[in-house]
Each structure stands twice: as structure tokens, then as C-alpha cells.
Backbone as a chain_set.jsonl record, in Angstrom:
{"seq": "MQMKKNNFRHRITCRVIYGDTDIMGYAYHANYFRWFEMGRTEMFRSLGLSYKGIEERGIFLPVSEAHCKFISPVRYDEVLIIETSLDTSIRGGFKFDYRLLRQEDEQLLAVGYTRHPCVNEAGKVVRPPGFLMDIVAKINPEHDAVL", "coords": {"N": [[-14.355, 10.454, 19.246], [-16.073, 7.984, 16.673], [-14.668, 5.956, 14.135], [-15.658, 5.511, 10.859], [-15.403, 2.749, 8.767], [-13.222, 2.31, 6.243], [-14.418, 1.842, 3.17], [-12.75, 1.965, 0.624], [-10.905, 0.214, -2.112], [-8.25, -0.067, -3.66], [-7.242, -1.872, -6.817], [-4.669, -3.571, -8.631], [-3.376, -5.511, -11.339], [-0.426, -7.606, -11.507], [1.843, -9.516, -13.137], [3.714, -12.582, -12.317], [6.709, -12.935, -12.719], [9.886, -14.918, -13.977], [12.325, -14.223, -12.82], [11.074, -13.436, -10.285], [10.697, -15.643, -8.737], [11.71, -18.619, -7.012], [13.899, -21.92, -7.534], [11.877, -23.59, -7.252], [10.082, -22.588, -8.454], [8.136, -21.295, -6.635], [7.116, -17.706, -5.458], [9.807, -15.877, -4.11], [10.207, -14.501, -0.794], [10.544, -11.568, -0.2], [9.468, -10.435, -2.508], [6.758, -10.022, -1.971], [6.685, -7.674, -0.747], [7.515, -5.832, -2.622], [5.3, -5.752, -4.506], [3.471, -5.175, -2.71], [4.309, -2.136, -2.728], [4.222, -1.445, -5.044], [1.141, -1.555, -5.289], [0.441, 0.435, -3.216], [1.877, 2.302, -4.514], [0.321, 2.957, -6.82], [-2.096, 3.213, -6.02], [-1.78, 5.82, -4.81], [-1.504, 7.058, -7.379], [-3.579, 6.803, -8.708], [-5.399, 8.534, -7.378], [-4.741, 10.823, -7.936], [-2.176, 11.839, -7.189], [1.16, 11.165, -7.681], [3.877, 9.011, -6.044], [6.585, 10.27, -6.79], [5.563, 13.02, -6.826], [4.676, 13.41, -4.59], [7.197, 13.448, -3.12], [8.539, 15.482, -4.435], [7.411, 17.722, -3.073], [8.487, 17.881, -0.696], [8.15, 15.604, 1.089], [8.678, 12.606, 2.628], [7.66, 9.064, 2.598], [8.964, 6.861, 4.147], [8.989, 3.259, 5.05], [8.324, 2.325, 8.211], [7.168, 0.062, 9.43], [6.314, -3.444, 8.732], [4.479, -5.637, 7.609], [3.55, -9.291, 6.72], [1.509, -11.936, 6.172], [1.887, -14.762, 4.869], [-0.237, -16.868, 3.033], [-0.843, -18.815, 1.041], [0.951, -20.283, -1.534], [2.511, -18.199, -3.987], [3.08, -18.832, -7.307], [5.309, -18.961, -10.458], [4.356, -17.187, -13.186], [1.781, -16.628, -12.758], [-1.162, -14.608, -12.691], [-1.56, -11.932, -10.306], [-3.605, -9.894, -7.904], [-3.252, -6.902, -6.861], [-4.674, -5.901, -4.164], [-5.155, -3.017, -2.353], [-5.689, -0.604, 0.442], [-6.278, 2.253, 2.767], [-5.713, 2.242, 5.869], [-7.76, 4.951, 7.37], [-7.857, 5.438, 10.044], [-5.692, 5.786, 11.377], [-3.556, 7.533, 13.264], [-1.277, 10.332, 12.559], [0.418, 9.535, 10.562], [0.912, 7.082, 7.898], [-1.421, 3.754, 7.173], [-1.147, 1.415, 5.16], [-3.249, -1.366, 3.964], [-3.184, -4.757, 2.495], [-4.067, -6.569, 0.309], [-3.585, -10.022, -1.457], [-3.983, -11.761, -4.32], [-5.263, -14.527, -6.129], [-5.571, -13.916, -9.472], [-6.889, -15.754, -11.443], [-8.459, -17.377, -9.893], [-9.205, -15.644, -7.473], [-8.493, -16.757, -5.148], [-7.514, -16.386, -1.885], [-4.216, -15.199, -1.451], [-1.934, -13.611, 0.113], [-1.895, -11.381, 3.14], [-0.972, -8.481, 4.113], [0.568, -5.539, 5.757], [1.447, -2.039, 5.799], [3.463, 0.606, 7.106], [3.658, 4.218, 7.483], [5.774, 6.787, 8.549], [5.101, 10.659, 7.68], [7.763, 12.27, 6.579], [9.917, 15.299, 6.496], [12.555, 16.586, 4.047], [14.624, 17.247, 5.774], [14.745, 14.88, 6.933], [13.283, 14.666, 9.508], [10.408, 13.541, 11.564], [7.113, 14.615, 10.254], [3.89, 16.153, 10.815], [1.252, 14.751, 8.818], [0.744, 16.784, 5.657], [-1.368, 19.283, 4.426], [-2.069, 18.544, 1.544], [-1.666, 15.91, 1.368], [-3.549, 14.739, 2.959], [-5.748, 15.903, 1.972], [-5.813, 13.757, 0.101], [-6.306, 11.704, 1.617], [-9.15, 12.492, 2.454], [-10.316, 12.149, -0.163], [-10.46, 9.364, -0.053], [-11.971, 9.149, 2.051], [-14.275, 10.755, 2.585], [-15.389, 11.423, 5.173], [-13.513, 11.719, 7.248], [-11.681, 13.342, 9.725], [-9.724, 16.348, 9.694], [-7.52, 16.27, 10.634], [-4.535, 14.159, 10.862]], "CA": [[-15.467, 9.891, 17.841], [-15.627, 6.869, 16.115], [-14.481, 5.711, 12.923], [-16.558, 4.77, 10.118], [-14.858, 1.967, 8.111], [-12.923, 3.104, 4.714], [-14.289, 0.498, 2.113], [-12.058, 2.183, -0.633], [-10.036, -0.462, -2.154], [-7.558, -0.022, -5.125], [-7.074, -2.725, -7.265], [-4.325, -3.778, -9.701], [-3.089, -6.446, -11.398], [0.869, -7.927, -11.803], [2.5, -11.33, -13.518], [4.662, -12.978, -11.339], [8.275, -13.206, -13.613], [10.589, -15.777, -13.683], [13.091, -13.668, -11.622], [10.206, -13.449, -8.788], [10.625, -16.963, -7.871], [12.962, -19.635, -6.485], [14.215, -22.966, -8.349], [10.729, -24.551, -7.513], [8.621, -21.757, -9.217], [7.61, -20.079, -6.077], [7.699, -16.276, -5.352], [10.529, -15.043, -3.061], [9.066, -14.006, 0.054], [10.793, -10.223, -0.235], [8.76, -9.81, -3.308], [5.315, -9.674, -1.529], [6.767, -6.28, -0.522], [7.543, -5.133, -4.007], [3.951, -5.811, -4.746], [2.801, -4.052, -1.859], [4.896, -0.886, -2.551], [3.143, -1.263, -6.361], [-0.182, -1.238, -4.797], [0.434, 1.528, -2.856], [2.153, 3.575, -5.404], [-0.502, 2.915, -7.94], [-3.372, 3.959, -5.515], [-1.589, 7.274, -4.723], [-1.709, 7.688, -8.57], [-5.274, 7.014, -9.079], [-6.062, 9.442, -6.664], [-4.26, 12.082, -8.829], [-0.698, 12.464, -6.765], [2.528, 10.188, -7.825], [5.101, 9.171, -4.975], [7.279, 11.565, -7.191], [5.078, 14.436, -6.483], [4.841, 13.773, -2.918], [8.503, 13.612, -2.87], [8.888, 16.71, -4.945], [6.709, 18.922, -2.325], [9.489, 17.502, 0.293], [7.91, 14.565, 1.783], [8.906, 11.253, 2.143], [6.934, 8.039, 3.289], [9.633, 5.603, 4.626], [8.641, 2.274, 5.858], [8.796, 2.265, 9.547], [6.851, -1.177, 10.029], [5.984, -4.091, 7.383], [3.929, -7.237, 7.88], [3.126, -9.913, 5.727], [1.113, -13.293, 6.449], [1.673, -15.801, 3.852], [-1.323, -17.815, 3.093], [-0.651, -20.017, -0.265], [2.113, -20.003, -2.362], [2.704, -17.509, -5.387], [3.748, -19.497, -8.216], [5.888, -18.339, -11.683], [3.565, -16.929, -14.162], [0.502, -16.384, -12.221], [-1.61, -12.957, -12.507], [-1.804, -11.761, -9.217], [-4.452, -9.17, -8.253], [-2.821, -6.574, -5.608], [-5.901, -4.626, -3.366], [-4.662, -2.095, -1.88], [-6.372, 0.175, 1.114], [-5.5, 3.294, 3.679], [-6.438, 2.631, 6.823], [-7.893, 6.148, 7.964], [-8.063, 5.522, 11.804], [-4.216, 6.189, 12.333], [-2.898, 9.263, 13.263], [0.388, 10.835, 12.676], [1.026, 8.577, 9.48], [-0.316, 6.429, 7.097], [-1.151, 2.717, 7.462], [-1.546, 0.506, 3.916], [-3.341, -2.882, 4.342], [-3.019, -5.523, 1.434], [-4.53, -8.556, 0.103], [-2.817, -10.76, -3.0], [-5.299, -12.877, -4.635], [-4.844, -14.849, -7.607], [-6.669, -13.548, -10.413], [-7.934, -16.696, -12.03], [-10.074, -17.577, -8.738], [-9.331, -14.845, -6.516], [-7.799, -17.349, -3.75], [-6.226, -15.108, -1.229], [-2.505, -15.692, -1.066], [-1.257, -13.327, 1.361], [-2.406, -10.373, 3.653], [-0.191, -7.459, 5.157], [0.218, -3.909, 6.046], [2.873, -1.131, 6.009], [3.118, 1.949, 8.338], [4.914, 5.024, 6.86], [5.49, 8.515, 8.758], [5.666, 11.546, 6.916], [9.324, 12.898, 6.838], [10.501, 16.023, 5.592], [13.621, 16.746, 3.494], [15.743, 16.962, 6.941], [14.738, 13.608, 7.897], [12.492, 14.762, 10.748], [9.04, 13.543, 11.477], [6.06, 15.946, 10.701], [2.323, 15.881, 10.63], [0.738, 15.155, 7.406], [0.635, 17.9, 5.062], [-2.567, 19.572, 3.864], [-2.015, 18.095, 0.272], [-1.998, 14.316, 1.96], [-5.062, 15.398, 4.05], [-6.742, 15.95, 0.755], [-6.067, 12.251, -0.555], [-7.523, 10.9, 2.796], [-10.251, 13.042, 2.267], [-10.88, 11.514, -1.523], [-10.801, 7.785, 0.255], [-12.966, 8.547, 3.496], [-14.776, 12.435, 3.275], [-15.906, 11.986, 6.888], [-12.381, 11.627, 8.126], [-11.302, 14.559, 10.347], [-8.954, 16.975, 8.764], [-6.063, 15.837, 11.075], [-4.037, 12.722, 11.043]], "C": [[-15.063, 8.406, 17.134], [-15.824, 6.619, 14.768], [-15.26, 5.02, 11.685], [-15.207, 3.949, 9.189], [-14.823, 2.303, 7.184], [-13.106, 1.977, 3.969], [-13.621, 1.008, 0.508], [-11.039, 0.944, -0.852], [-9.632, -0.225, -3.569], [-7.206, -1.212, -5.793], [-5.797, -2.413, -8.601], [-3.742, -5.205, -10.225], [-1.105, -6.935, -11.978], [0.983, -9.638, -12.226], [3.435, -11.512, -12.822], [5.934, -13.812, -12.698], [8.655, -14.514, -13.209], [11.647, -15.306, -12.566], [12.407, -13.318, -10.058], [10.419, -14.708, -8.026], [11.806, -17.55, -7.733], [13.152, -20.7, -7.65], [12.7, -23.876, -8.215], [9.675, -23.805, -7.882], [8.068, -21.05, -7.666], [8.162, -18.964, -5.792], [8.499, -16.316, -4.345], [9.858, -14.622, -2.039], [9.37, -12.281, 0.093], [9.877, -9.89, -1.395], [7.306, -9.487, -3.214], [5.625, -8.288, -1.109], [6.917, -5.266, -1.432], [6.434, -4.784, -4.439], [3.09, -4.921, -3.884], [3.225, -2.823, -2.393], [4.128, -0.63, -4.103], [1.846, -0.85, -6.172], [-0.23, 0.136, -4.482], [0.766, 2.849, -3.539], [1.122, 3.651, -6.434], [-1.844, 3.485, -7.369], [-3.438, 5.273, -5.049], [-1.886, 8.232, -6.167], [-2.945, 7.774, -9.24], [-6.128, 7.83, -8.694], [-5.63, 11.006, -6.946], [-3.056, 12.375, -7.89], [0.082, 11.158, -6.997], [3.163, 10.646, -6.104], [6.049, 10.364, -5.206], [6.552, 12.633, -6.529], [4.695, 14.66, -4.969], [6.109, 14.353, -2.585], [9.193, 15.263, -3.312], [8.318, 18.072, -3.969], [7.533, 18.594, -1.115], [9.147, 16.892, 1.6], [7.918, 13.503, 1.365], [8.583, 10.494, 3.035], [7.819, 6.388, 3.77], [8.689, 4.544, 5.354], [8.973, 2.157, 7.317], [8.222, 0.902, 10.168], [6.36, -2.155, 8.75], [5.454, -5.592, 8.02], [3.428, -8.071, 6.721], [2.869, -11.418, 6.137], [1.083, -14.032, 4.575], [0.614, -17.147, 4.028], [-1.095, -19.096, 2.157], [0.108, -19.765, -0.895], [1.778, -19.389, -3.758], [3.399, -18.542, -6.243], [4.196, -18.672, -9.662], [4.669, -18.408, -12.187], [2.231, -16.822, -13.586], [0.172, -15.018, -12.081], [-2.169, -12.81, -11.141], [-2.987, -10.328, -9.298], [-3.815, -8.49, -6.604], [-4.156, -5.564, -5.462], [-5.107, -4.281, -2.149], [-6.058, -0.954, -0.685], [-5.945, 0.923, 2.069], [-6.652, 2.992, 4.484], [-6.34, 4.073, 7.758], [-7.848, 6.236, 9.267], [-6.737, 5.815, 12.397], [-4.131, 7.593, 11.991], [-1.372, 9.583, 13.103], [1.03, 10.255, 11.46], [0.029, 8.319, 8.505], [0.143, 4.657, 7.581], [-1.749, 1.924, 6.157], [-1.874, -0.781, 4.216], [-3.508, -2.926, 2.476], [-3.463, -6.483, 1.156], [-3.86, -9.088, -1.271], [-3.809, -11.736, -3.061], [-4.62, -13.32, -5.852], [-5.767, -14.831, -8.611], [-7.633, -14.686, -11.066], [-8.923, -16.972, -10.921], [-10.255, -16.715, -7.812], [-9.044, -15.487, -5.223], [-6.821, -16.075, -3.064], [-4.757, -15.727, -1.198], [-1.65, -15.1, -0.171], [-1.843, -12.081, 1.634], [-0.904, -9.7, 4.34], [-0.613, -6.048, 5.347], [1.905, -3.557, 6.068], [2.312, 0.109, 6.526], [4.008, 2.765, 7.932], [4.706, 6.491, 7.786], [5.733, 9.179, 7.544], [6.907, 12.34, 7.408], [9.586, 14.032, 6.059], [12.241, 16.007, 5.424], [14.843, 16.638, 4.736], [15.579, 15.943, 7.982], [13.568, 13.727, 9.339], [10.823, 14.542, 10.653], [7.96, 14.584, 11.499], [4.7, 15.481, 10.384], [1.91, 15.704, 8.896], [0.44, 16.288, 6.621], [-0.934, 17.955, 4.531], [-3.063, 18.603, 2.346], [-2.182, 16.404, 0.704], [-3.335, 14.434, 2.437], [-6.126, 15.153, 2.724], [-7.032, 14.456, 0.166], [-7.033, 11.614, 0.329], [-8.824, 11.297, 2.29], [-11.143, 12.693, 0.843], [-11.452, 10.196, -0.961], [-11.827, 7.954, 1.52], [-13.318, 10.396, 3.639], [-15.307, 12.467, 4.562], [-14.762, 11.764, 7.664], [-11.827, 13.213, 8.564], [-10.18, 15.231, 9.725], [-7.678, 16.91, 9.57], [-5.594, 14.52, 11.461], [-3.063, 12.539, 12.34]], "O": [[-13.945, 7.891, 17.114], [-16.863, 6.927, 14.183], [-15.378, 3.797, 11.75], [-14.152, 4.55, 8.988], [-15.863, 2.715, 6.669], [-12.234, 1.108, 3.951], [-13.967, 0.492, -0.554], [-10.348, 0.618, 0.113], [-10.426, -0.179, -4.509], [-6.59, -1.849, -4.939], [-5.834, -1.438, -9.351], [-3.674, -6.071, -9.353], [-0.715, -6.354, -12.991], [0.4, -10.619, -11.764], [4.158, -10.539, -12.609], [5.884, -14.89, -13.292], [8.061, -15.186, -12.366], [11.79, -15.955, -11.53], [13.004, -13.035, -9.019], [10.317, -14.765, -6.801], [12.843, -17.115, -8.235], [12.608, -20.434, -8.722], [12.456, -24.762, -9.034], [8.507, -24.163, -7.727], [7.45, -20.007, -7.881], [9.388, -18.85, -5.77], [7.968, -16.872, -3.384], [8.707, -14.288, -2.318], [8.391, -11.617, 0.432], [9.391, -8.775, -1.208], [6.683, -8.86, -4.071], [4.612, -7.589, -1.12], [6.593, -4.093, -1.248], [6.293, -3.619, -4.811], [2.222, -4.136, -4.263], [2.206, -2.172, -2.622], [3.475, 0.403, -4.247], [1.388, 0.112, -6.789], [-0.78, 0.968, -5.204], [0.301, 3.976, -3.368], [1.157, 4.743, -7.002], [-2.612, 4.129, -8.083], [-4.473, 5.91, -4.85], [-2.259, 9.401, -6.264], [-3.297, 8.579, -10.102], [-7.237, 8.047, -9.184], [-6.024, 12.033, -6.395], [-2.958, 13.601, -7.837], [-0.356, 10.116, -6.511], [3.101, 11.633, -5.372], [6.342, 11.215, -4.367], [7.111, 13.133, -5.553], [4.482, 15.705, -4.354], [6.261, 15.407, -1.969], [10.025, 15.946, -2.715], [8.738, 19.218, -4.126], [7.093, 19.298, -0.206], [9.497, 17.236, 2.729], [7.486, 13.117, 0.278], [8.903, 10.741, 4.198], [7.396, 5.233, 3.724], [7.783, 4.886, 6.114], [10.138, 1.826, 7.533], [8.653, 0.541, 11.263], [6.011, -1.551, 7.736], [6.056, -6.381, 8.749], [2.893, -7.492, 5.776], [3.832, -12.129, 6.423], [0.445, -13.777, 3.553], [0.648, -18.075, 4.835], [-1.179, -20.248, 2.585], [0.129, -18.539, -1.004], [0.975, -19.893, -4.543], [4.374, -19.099, -5.74], [3.454, -17.751, -10.002], [3.882, -19.312, -11.909], [1.427, -17.068, -14.485], [0.925, -14.234, -11.503], [-3.15, -13.472, -10.802], [-3.254, -9.776, -10.365], [-3.817, -9.109, -5.54], [-4.57, -4.743, -6.281], [-4.597, -4.981, -1.274], [-7.171, -0.677, -1.132], [-4.957, 0.379, 2.564], [-7.852, 3.181, 4.289], [-5.435, 4.384, 8.532], [-7.788, 7.396, 9.675], [-6.565, 6.048, 13.594], [-4.413, 8.378, 11.085], [-0.465, 8.933, 13.622], [2.23, 10.49, 11.317], [-1.058, 8.831, 8.239], [1.205, 4.24, 8.043], [-2.975, 1.82, 6.169], [-0.993, -1.481, 4.715], [-3.737, -2.079, 1.612], [-3.231, -7.461, 1.868], [-3.689, -8.239, -2.146], [-4.344, -12.372, -2.153], [-3.712, -12.754, -6.461], [-6.696, -15.638, -8.658], [-8.853, -14.572, -11.187], [-10.128, -16.785, -11.089], [-11.313, -16.766, -7.186], [-9.309, -14.86, -4.197], [-5.95, -15.293, -3.448], [-4.514, -16.875, -0.825], [-0.732, -15.731, 0.353], [-2.345, -11.489, 0.678], [-0.01, -10.326, 4.911], [-1.714, -5.524, 5.177], [2.952, -4.186, 6.219], [1.167, 0.554, 6.456], [5.174, 2.371, 7.903], [3.679, 7.167, 7.729], [6.32, 8.702, 6.573], [6.974, 12.938, 8.483], [9.505, 13.851, 4.844], [13.039, 15.601, 6.268], [15.865, 15.976, 4.552], [15.92, 15.893, 9.163], [13.204, 12.747, 9.99], [10.091, 15.175, 9.892], [7.799, 15.334, 12.462], [4.488, 14.468, 9.718], [2.265, 16.454, 7.988], [-0.441, 16.923, 7.201], [-1.604, 16.955, 4.272], [-4.176, 18.11, 2.169], [-3.054, 15.796, 0.085], [-4.172, 13.866, 1.735], [-7.059, 14.354, 2.639], [-8.141, 14.035, -0.161], [-8.137, 11.141, 0.06], [-9.552, 10.477, 1.732], [-12.352, 12.899, 0.737], [-12.602, 9.84, -1.215], [-12.436, 6.973, 1.945], [-12.821, 11.147, 4.478], [-15.676, 13.538, 5.044], [-14.975, 11.596, 8.864], [-11.617, 14.093, 7.729], [-9.535, 14.424, 9.055], [-6.728, 17.55, 9.12], [-6.185, 13.834, 12.295], [-2.59, 11.434, 12.606]]}, "num_chains": 1, "name": "protein.A"}
């Protein structure tokens, strides 16, 4: 079955604080992954389910893979747009795609992704449960019932 492209994009903004930067005023590279986490957390919240709510149901989403391509420097005091989307073609877990843009001119600053298996309280990888599949259905109503 051919998957249709998911066009759902969630956006939030965040100001780069002094503690995010080095002595030159550039954002430290590890902070990009913090911004990615903010994006996916707030995307879930906007769809009616917090990360805390997911974990309270006994499911955890550890990062199994992370990638970031730095395109242009992020500087102290800039306001970032963190754009997050869910790649609904992935089976057996979740892949989030990210774009960081400068709010002032929407210049693309970085792109990246993270992959997350579903893990139960015992640490065993499990299929995404129905309540998470309901979230995927909100994003992409034509998606199959099985991830």
C-alpha cells in the first residue's frame, strides 16, 4: 500500500537563552536535541496526550536514533520556530522530523529526526498500543491501524 504524505506540522516557539550558548553567542549543539524534545512533547500535548500521560499508561518512548544537520548558526536571544511532524510511514515505533527556523525571517537553521520504539515498564519493545494509534489517526486519518 502506498502511503500518502503526512502534511501535519506542529509549531511552537522558543527563545534562545544565554545558558544555551557558548562564549561566542552560538547555541551549543546538544541543545538542538532539547528543542526537538520540546517540539515532540508539545505536538503530543496539542493532540490531547502528554508524555506524562503516555508514561502513566506504562509506555515509554526512548530515543533509539537521533540526527541533526546544522545549516546556519543559532544565536543568543533569537526566537526559534520548532516545527515537528510525525512520519506515519514508519512501522513498529515512531519517527519525528524536525525543522528549526528563525522566527524573524523563517530562515532554516537545522533539520533532524529522532526514532522511538515503544517500550513497556519491563523495558521490552512492544507494538504501539491503541491509544497511541488513535493519535496517529488524528494526524493521518488514512493510516493503517497497525504500526
